[in-house]
MARNU-802864 format. One record per residue: x, y, z of N, C-alpha, C in turn; residue number from 1. Coordinates in steps of 0.02 Angstrom, whole numbers, plus 50000, padded with zeros to 5 digits. Each point is the difference from the previous one (the first is absolute). Example, Ala and Ser with C-alpha at 12.3 -4.5 7.8 and 13.67 -1.06 7.14 Angstrom:
BEGIN
+-------+--------+-------+--------+---------+-------+-------+--------+-------+------+
! neast ! nnorth !   nup ! caeast ! canorth !  caup ! ceast ! cnorth !   cup ! pagu !
+-------+--------+-------+--------+---------+-------+-------+--------+-------+------+
! 50660 !  49716 ! 50390 !  49955 !   50059 ! 50000 ! 50045 !  50060 ! 50000 !    1 !
! 49982 !  50053 ! 49964 !  50042 !   50059 ! 50003 ! 49961 !  50055 ! 50037 !    2 !
+-------+--------+-------+--------+---------+-------+-------+--------+-------+------+
//
This chain:
BEGIN
+-------+--------+-------+--------+---------+-------+-------+--------+-------+------+
! neast ! nnorth !   nup ! caeast ! canorth !  caup ! ceast ! cnorth !   cup ! pagu !
+-------+--------+-------+--------+---------+-------+-------+--------+-------+------+
! 56168 !  38808 ! 53672 !  50022 !   50068 ! 49985 ! 50020 !  50004 ! 49927 !    1 !
! 49978 !  50051 ! 49965 !  50016 !   50010 ! 49930 ! 50066 !  50037 ! 49993 !    2 !
! 50034 !  49986 ! 49945 !  50063 !   50033 ! 49983 ! 49991 !  50034 ! 49932 !    3 !
! 50013 !  50064 ! 49996 !  49993 !   50039 ! 49939 ! 50067 !  50021 ! 49973 !    4 !
! 50011 !  49993 ! 49935 !  50059 !   50026 ! 49968 ! 49993 !  50074 ! 49986 !    5 !
! 50052 !  50030 ! 49976 !  49998 !   50071 ! 49982 ! 49961 !  50010 ! 49935 !    6 !
! 49967 !  50058 ! 49995 !  49965 !   50017 ! 49938 ! 50052 !  50010 ! 49945 !    7 !
! 49986 !  49972 ! 49941 !  50044 !   50007 ! 49942 ! 49958 !  50026 ! 49942 !    8 !
! 50033 !  50023 ! 49947 !  49965 !   50029 ! 49943 ! 50007 !  49955 ! 49938 !    9 !
! 49943 !  49985 ! 49969 !  49998 !   49966 ! 49936 ! 49973 !  50051 ! 49950 !   10 !
! 50042 !  50021 ! 49952 !  49981 !   50053 ! 49954 ! 49986 !  49973 ! 49931 !   11 !
! 49940 !  50015 ! 49975 !  49983 !   49985 ! 49930 ! 50011 !  50064 ! 49960 !   12 !
! 50042 !  49996 ! 49950 !  50016 !   50059 ! 49960 ! 49943 !  50020 ! 49954 !   13 !
! 50000 !  50062 ! 49978 !  49950 !   50025 ! 49953 ! 50000 !  49957 ! 49937 !   14 !
! 49942 !  49974 ! 49981 !  49994 !   49957 ! 49942 ! 50019 !  49928 ! 50014 !   15 !
! 50019 !  49985 ! 50062 !  50022 !   49933 ! 50018 ! 49946 !  49959 ! 50033 !   16 !
! 50014 !  49935 ! 50008 !  49954 !   49955 ! 50033 ! 50031 !  49965 ! 50061 !   17 !
! 50065 !  49993 ! 50002 !  50033 !   49965 ! 50055 ! 50040 !  50049 ! 50042 !   18 !
! 49998 !  49990 ! 50066 !  50037 !   50043 ! 50045 ! 50074 !  49981 ! 50001 !   19 !
! 50038 !  50042 ! 50032 !  50069 !   49983 ! 50015 ! 50000 !  49940 ! 50047 !   20 !
! 50055 !  49964 ! 50002 !  50008 !   49944 ! 50047 ! 50004 !  50027 ! 50071 !   21 !
! 49967 !  49966 ! 50047 !  50004 !   50019 ! 50070 ! 50027 !  49941 ! 50040 !   22 !
! 50051 !  50013 ! 50040 !  50027 !   49952 ! 50047 ! 49969 !  50015 ! 50068 !   23 !
! 49954 !  49957 ! 50022 !  49965 !   50013 ! 50062 ! 50044 !  49991 ! 50062 !   24 !
! 50055 !  49965 ! 49992 !  50043 !   49986 ! 50057 ! 50050 !  50056 ! 50014 !   25 !
! 50038 !  49990 ! 50052 !  50056 !   50045 ! 50015 ! 50054 !  49958 ! 50034 !   26 !
! 50057 !  50029 ! 50014 !  50056 !   49962 ! 50026 ! 49988 !  49973 ! 50071 !   27 !
! 49953 !  50027 ! 50036 !  49986 !   49976 ! 50068 ! 49942 !  49951 ! 50003 !   28 !
! 49968 !  49987 ! 49943 !  49941 !   49956 ! 49998 ! 50022 !  49927 ! 50007 !   29 !
! 49970 !  49966 ! 50048 !  50017 !   49929 ! 50011 ! 49941 !  49955 ! 49985 !   30 !
! 49947 !  50026 ! 49971 !  49943 !   49958 ! 49980 ! 49967 !  50029 ! 49938 !   31 !
! 49958 !  49958 ! 49969 !  49964 !   50023 ! 49940 ! 49931 !  50026 ! 50020 !   32 !
! 49967 !  50030 ! 49951 !  49934 !   50030 ! 50013 ! 49944 !  49955 ! 49974 !   33 !
! 49946 !  49997 ! 50038 !  49940 !   49961 ! 49982 ! 49954 !  50040 ! 49955 !   34 !
! 49996 !  50065 ! 50012 !  49953 !   50044 ! 49966 ! 50035 !  50060 ! 49969 !   35 !
! 49966 !  50030 ! 49950 !  50024 !   50061 ! 49969 ! 49946 !  50053 ! 50008 !   36 !
! 50016 !  50054 ! 50033 !  49954 !   50057 ! 50005 ! 50017 !  50046 ! 49941 !   37 !
! 49948 !  50028 ! 49969 !  50010 !   50042 ! 49941 ! 49954 !  50060 ! 50003 !   38 !
! 50029 !  50059 ! 49989 !  49963 !   50063 ! 49996 ! 50001 !  50022 ! 49927 !   39 !
! 49942 !  49996 ! 49968 !  49994 !   50016 ! 49929 ! 49975 !  50072 ! 49993 !   40 !
! 50038 !  50042 ! 49966 !  49977 !   50069 ! 49990 ! 49945 !  50002 ! 49946 !   41 !
! 49978 !  50058 ! 49983 !  49955 !   50007 ! 49943 ! 50036 !  49975 ! 49938 !   42 !
! 49968 !  49954 ! 49964 !  50030 !   49971 ! 49940 ! 49948 !  49999 ! 49944 !   43 !
! 50024 !  49992 ! 49938 !  49953 !   49988 ! 49945 ! 49967 !  49933 ! 50014 !   44 !
! 49935 !  49994 ! 49986 !  49963 !   49939 ! 50016 ! 50035 !  49939 ! 49971 !   45 !
! 50012 !  49949 ! 50042 !  50038 !   49942 ! 49980 ! 49992 !  49944 ! 50052 !   46 !
! 50032 !  49944 ! 49986 !  50007 !   49947 ! 50049 ! 50074 !  49999 ! 50019 !   47 !
! 50014 !  49994 ! 50064 !  50069 !   49995 ! 50023 ! 50014 !  49930 ! 50027 !   48 !
! 50061 !  49976 ! 49989 !  50020 !   49936 ! 50027 ! 50071 !  50005 ! 50026 !   49 !
! 50019 !  49950 ! 50039 !  50068 !   49997 ! 50028 ! 50038 !  49946 ! 49962 !   50 !
! 50063 !  50016 ! 49983 !  50045 !   49951 ! 49973 ! 50058 !  49992 ! 50047 !   51 !
! 50030 !  49940 ! 50002 !  50055 !   49985 ! 50046 ! 50058 !  49968 ! 49963 !   52 !
! 50059 !  50005 ! 50030 !  50060 !   49967 ! 49974 ! 50042 !  49975 ! 50059 !   53 !
! 50041 !  49951 ! 49986 !  50043 !   49971 ! 50053 ! 50057 !  50045 ! 50021 !   54 !
! 50021 !  50045 ! 49955 !  50055 !   50044 ! 50017 ! 49997 !  50064 ! 49959 !   55 !
! 50042 !  50047 ! 50018 !  50002 !   50063 ! 49964 ! 50018 !  49989 ! 49927 !   56 !
! 49964 !  50033 ! 49955 !  50013 !   49993 ! 49928 ! 49976 !  49934 ! 49972 !   57 !
! 49964 !  49961 ! 50039 !  49976 !   49934 ! 49978 ! 49941 !  50004 ! 49953 !   58 !
! 49977 !  49942 ! 49980 !  49940 !   49995 ! 49958 ! 49939 !  50006 ! 50045 !   59 !
! 49958 !  50049 ! 49986 !  49940 !   50012 ! 50040 ! 49941 !  49963 ! 49971 !   60 !
! 49961 !  49968 ! 50045 !  49941 !   49962 ! 49981 ! 49941 !  50021 ! 50042 !   61 !
! 49940 !  49992 ! 49973 !  49939 !   50017 ! 50038 ! 49996 !  49959 ! 50063 !   62 !
! 49978 !  50031 ! 50053 !  49991 !   49966 ! 50064 ! 49927 !  49978 ! 50005 !   63 !
! 49982 !  49949 ! 49962 !  49932 !   49973 ! 50002 ! 49949 !  50046 ! 49969 !   64 !
! 49944 !  49971 ! 49982 !  49948 !   50040 ! 49968 ! 49953 !  50032 ! 50050 !   65 !
! 50005 !  49982 ! 50063 !  49953 !   50024 ! 50050 ! 50021 !  50066 ! 50032 !   66 !
! 50055 !  50029 ! 49980 !  50022 !   50061 ! 50033 ! 49998 !  50061 ! 49955 !   67 !
! 49947 !  50005 ! 49962 !  49990 !   50060 ! 49960 ! 49947 !  50043 ! 50033 !   68 !
! 50003 !  50064 ! 49988 !  49951 !   50046 ! 50027 ! 49979 !  50048 ! 49946 !   69 !
! 49937 !  50007 ! 49988 !  49976 !   50049 ! 49952 ! 50000 !  50068 ! 50033 !   70 !
! 50037 !  50046 ! 49972 !  50005 !   50067 ! 50029 ! 49954 !  50047 ! 49963 !   71 !
! 49989 !  50057 ! 50028 !  49962 !   50052 ! 49967 ! 50045 !  50061 ! 49996 !   72 !
! 49972 !  50056 ! 49984 !  50040 !   50060 ! 49996 ! 50010 !  50031 ! 50069 !   73 !
! 49974 !  49969 ! 50052 !  50011 !   50023 ! 50069 ! 50053 !  49958 ! 50034 !   74 !
! 50032 !  50027 ! 50051 !  50052 !   49963 ! 50037 ! 49970 !  49939 ! 50033 !   75 !
! 50042 !  49948 ! 50011 !  49977 !   49936 ! 50025 ! 50056 !  49967 ! 50039 !   76 !
! 49984 !  49967 ! 50055 !  50049 !   49964 ! 50041 ! 49976 !  49928 ! 50006 !   77 !
! 50049 !  49952 ! 50000 !  49981 !   49930 ! 50008 ! 50060 !  49960 ! 50027 !   78 !
! 49987 !  49937 ! 50014 !  50052 !   49953 ! 50024 ! 49996 !  49937 ! 49957 !   79 !
! 50058 !  49976 ! 49977 !  50005 !   49939 ! 49961 ! 50038 !  49947 ! 50039 !   80 !
! 49983 !  49936 ! 49991 !  50040 !   49945 ! 50027 ! 50064 !  49997 ! 49960 !   81 !
! 50057 !  50003 ! 50034 !  50065 !   50004 ! 49966 ! 50038 !  49934 ! 50002 !   82 !
! 49992 !  49962 ! 50054 !  50032 !   49935 ! 50003 ! 50075 !  50000 ! 50005 !   83 !
! 50029 !  50053 ! 50026 !  50072 !   50001 ! 50013 ! 50044 !  50028 ! 49945 !   84 !
! 49971 !  50022 ! 49944 !  50041 !   50029 ! 49947 ! 50029 !  50067 ! 50021 !   85 !
! 50062 !  50013 ! 49979 !  50034 !   50062 ! 50019 ! 50004 !  50050 ! 49943 !   86 !
! 50004 !  49977 ! 49937 !  50007 !   50044 ! 49943 ! 49935 !  50003 ! 49962 !   87 !
! 49972 !  50060 ! 49992 !  49934 !   50007 ! 49969 ! 49999 !  50056 ! 49949 !   88 !
! 49949 !  49998 ! 49957 !  49981 !   50055 ! 49956 ! 49924 !  50004 ! 50002 !   89 !
! 49974 !  50061 ! 49990 !  49928 !   50010 ! 49992 ! 49989 !  50011 ! 49925 !   90 !
! 49951 !  49964 ! 49972 !  49988 !   50003 ! 49928 ! 49928 !  50020 ! 49986 !   91 !
! 49993 !  50049 ! 49956 !  49935 !   50027 ! 49980 ! 49978 !  49970 ! 49933 !   92 !
! 49935 !  49988 ! 49993 !  49975 !   49974 ! 49936 ! 49995 !  50055 ! 49947 !   93 !
! 50007 !  50063 ! 50021 !  49994 !   50057 ! 49955 ! 50061 !  50046 ! 50008 !   94 !
! 50028 !  50023 ! 49945 !  50055 !   50048 ! 50004 ! 49975 !  50062 ! 50037 !   95 !
! 50039 !  50025 ! 50046 !  49981 !   50057 ! 50040 ! 50019 !  50065 ! 49965 !   96 !
! 49956 !  50050 ! 50005 !  50009 !   50063 ! 49965 ! 50053 !  50046 ! 50030 !   97 !
! 50021 !  49985 ! 50061 !  50051 !   50039 ! 50033 ! 50035 !  49954 ! 50050 !   98 !
! 50053 !  50024 ! 50032 !  50036 !   49960 ! 50049 ! 49955 !  49984 ! 50059 !   99 !
! 49999 !  49937 ! 50021 !  49960 !   49978 ! 50058 ! 50048 !  49974 ! 50054 !  100 !
! 49994 !  50028 ! 50059 !  50042 !   49981 ! 50057 ! 49957 !  49960 ! 50048 !  101 !
! 50014 !  49935 ! 50005 !  49962 !   49954 ! 50042 ! 50043 !  49982 ! 50060 !  102 !
! 49971 !  50005 ! 50060 !  50037 !   49982 ! 50061 ! 49984 !  49929 ! 50020 !  103 !
! 50052 !  49961 ! 50018 !  49992 !   49930 ! 50020 ! 50043 !  49986 ! 50061 !  104 !
! 49977 !  49951 ! 50040 !  50042 !   49975 ! 50054 ! 49977 !  49930 ! 50018 !  105 !
! 50047 !  49960 ! 50025 !  49984 !   49933 ! 50021 ! 49976 !  49998 ! 50072 !  106 !
! 49964 !  49946 ! 50017 !  49975 !   49990 ! 50068 ! 50001 !  49926 ! 50016 !  107 !
! 50019 !  49983 ! 50060 !  49999 !   49931 ! 50024 ! 49961 !  49997 ! 50065 !  108 !
! 49975 !  49941 ! 50014 !  49962 !   49991 ! 50063 ! 50046 !  49985 ! 50057 !  109 !
+-------+--------+-------+--------+---------+-------+-------+--------+-------+------+
//
């Protein structure tokens, strides 16, 4: 049986490349997530990747080179292997021309 976390928002500001920090957990969560589901809205053409940190306000690092997705100007949905990380950011290779609201949630098997 799969377990899904609540949908959260990762916002990339106008002219920005990195989203706000997202804490995938909540106070009732007793396990970590294996996967990250992501709903990408229409964005300026770019490559998106996930960055992770051990705690809130921590140093964020790329989560491997294999979890990038080339987006187009159309909406796109995908799933990334997360490996139990709780704090994430979505990072674009191109500064976005307007605010981008990306929805994310964790999933475990």
